[in-house]
N, C-alpha and C positions, 0 to 999 in steps of 0.2 A: 270552491274547492273539490275534486274529484276523488274518491276513495277508489287510492291507489293498491288497498289489503283485497279489494271486490275486483280490479284490475286481474293482481296475480290470480286470486281465485280462479278466473276465469281461463286459465288459461291449461289447456288438458297436456298435462304430466304425463299421464298417462302412451302417451303417440312420443312425446319427446323424450323421456326415459327406456320406456318398453320397445320403442322401436326399435333402435337398435341392439337391448339384449336379443326380441326374438331372432332380427338378424344374423344375430351370432350364435344363437343356437340353430336355425338352419344351417346355418355355413359348418355348424359342426358335424351335425348331419349328413351334410351331403360330403362333406369329406371322409367319415365313415363309409359311406355308401363307394367312394371312390374306390377307397383302400380295399373293398371285397371285387368291384367290379375290374379292376387291378392284377387282382390275385384270379380269377377267372378267365380274366382274355390272356393274360402272359402266360403265367403258368402252367394250364391245361391246355390239351389240344383235342376238339369234335373227333369223337369217334366214328367213321364210316358207318360201319356198320349198324352201331345202335345210336340214335342222336340225343339218347337220354344218358349218354354213359361222356365222361370224361376224361383222360390220361393224362397222365402229367407229364409235362415236355421235359425233355432230355439236349444236353448239347452235347456233339462227340469231339471229343481232341484229339489228334494223335500228333505225338514229335518223339524225334529222337533223342539218344540219349546216351551217354555212355557209362556200361556197370562195367564192374569189376569179372574177368573170368573164371570162374570156380574151377577151370578143368585146366588152367592155367599152372605149366609144370608137371604135372602129374604123369603120372608112369602106366605104359600099359598093367603092369600087377596093380596097381593100385586103382585104374579104372575097372579093372575084373572083379574087384574085391568090389566094387562098389557097383554092380550089375549093368554097369554100362556098354562091358565088352563081350562077348561072349567066352568062353574059359579054352576056348578050342580057336582062338583065333590068336596070330602070332606078332600082328601088328594093329595099331592103332588105325580105325578106321580115318576118311577123310573130313567125315564128315562132324568129328571131334576134333577144336582146336588148342591144341594145347602151347602152343609157340607165343600167344598174344593175348598179353595179360588184362586189357580192355576188350570190349566186344560193342558193336553197334547195336541198339535195342530199339525197338517203334512199341512208343508207351501211348496205349491208347484208354481214354479216359471219357467216361460217363457221366457228366454231371445233371443233376437239375436245373432248369433255368432259373425257379425262382433264388434258389440259393446264390447268384451271382447278382442278384440286384438290390438296391435300396427301396422295402418295402413302405410305399407314403402314408404317412401316418401324423397327421397336421394335429395337433392342438393348438385351442383357443388357451394359453395361461392366463393371461390379464388382460381388460377390458375397464377404458376410462371411461366415463361422459361427463364430459363439462357443458353445461347449458348455464347461460348469463341472461339472466329479461331485466331490462333495460327498463325504466315507462319515464317519463319527463315530462309533464306538465305544466302547460302554458297559456296565463290568460292574456286576453285579449279585450283589448279594452276599442272602441270606435267612436268619437263625437263628432258630428255634421252640422253644422249651422247654416240657415238661409237666409238671406235677406229681402225683401222685396219690398219697394216705394214706385208711388204713384202720384201725380199732381194732372191739377185739371183746371183751368182758366178761363173763365167765362165776363163775355161784358158786354152787357145791356147798358140802355141809353139811360145815365144817371145810376146806375145797377152796377155795383164789380162782384163777382161770384166768382169765389178762388176754393177749392178742395183738394184735400191733400190727403193721402192715408198711409201706411207705412207698417207692416209687419215683418215679425224676427219669429223664423223658427230654430231650433237647437235640437239635434236628436242624441242620443249615446246607444251603445250597444255593447252589452257583455258580452263574452265567450270563452269559454275554457277546450286548449287542443292538447290530447292528451298522446305522445309519440312510444312509440313501440319499437323497440329495438331487438333482438332474438338471437344468438349465435350458441352453436351449437357445434360442440367439438367430440367427437367418437379419436381414441387410439387402442388400437388391438395390435395385441403382443404374442405371434405366432408362433411355436416351437416345433420341432420333429420330434412328436413325441416316440416314448419303449415301445418297442411290440408287445401286444398283449402276452402274456402268460402261455396261454394254448397256442400262439401262433410262432411264440419262439422257439416251444417244444416242438413242434413240428417239422419249424427249419432244421433243428439240430436231428430232427430222424433221417430227413432229407439228405443232411452234408452225412450222416452216415451211409447212406445208401449208395457214396458216391463209389464208382467200380472201377480200378485201372487193372488195363492186362500188357504185360510184358510177350514182347514176340523178338526172340533173336532175330535181328538179320542174317 
């Protein structure tokens, strides 16, 4: 009988178990570096005058919006009191619209590009390694038989000679075969992790830098 315990001890569990774990660590490292590369390439633009500097990338938006007219139904005296019209004027200037309740205003917004995107932050949350080793021991026995016979008859004058011989051979061989079957299953669960506190604070500061300008048409 073979020693199945010795067969199990001969298995390289460092590769079977440590290999997937090492691959997971390398994948986590690659995900972190991918996040850094994403921020550098997408969130910033190289300065043409100084290659060592990078400027924050902004996106400009422009759209029209209806806003209440602050001068709606105001009188000439009210406009004078507000300093909008010189005291010597007798009519409301044509540049001031007091008859329209809403005005069309063009809004221009300057937004940091990073605040508009979902920054990749992959994290391995769970990893399960299933390793199954199956050892099957089989004993074999081979039996072979050989039989050989020969006869010789000789006739001489008044003498008869007869010779016969026979031989029998039987051989037996025994052996043991061990069949090895290995199954390795790796289950990895990856989630989009929350942004680090420092990066989240920087994005909040960038959101505060969003500027909008109203330009009445």
